[in-house]
C-alpha angles and dihedrals in degrees: 000000000000118000133199109261090216104050103005092238115153111257118239108230088224091062091061116091123193110226098179139357134180132187131187109180093182092059095034091238133135137161137186133192116204135185120201135182119205112234091209107046097013091231117150129223132185119199137179126204121192131186115197108176106295093349123092121190131182132187125185130188131188107225141179090219117112120218089260091050090050093051091047094050093045089055093048120100116269116257114246127216087252090056090054093046091050092054090046091053092049092049091050090054094045113106100170139088113292093201092053093043092056099041116112122221107243 
């Protein structure tokens, strides 16, 4: 039984949502990406399980992304190296206050 890494509460299988899965029977490979929200502490976890022949790997990550956030980001265009370099150049030139720059007027 899977448990929440934050509060150790047992996950309800219905709270787990498959975001992506692949299967290649010829190569004996499969992978699945799952998002889950804990009903007790409301923490979110994404985990990936991969089967590559006789090897099985799993990676889990606690996240602040909701299921809807995750779907939205997965549908967004991939950042290119040029996108990253452009942001880097702008940050290098920036001489102001980051906190003030990112505050929203409410």
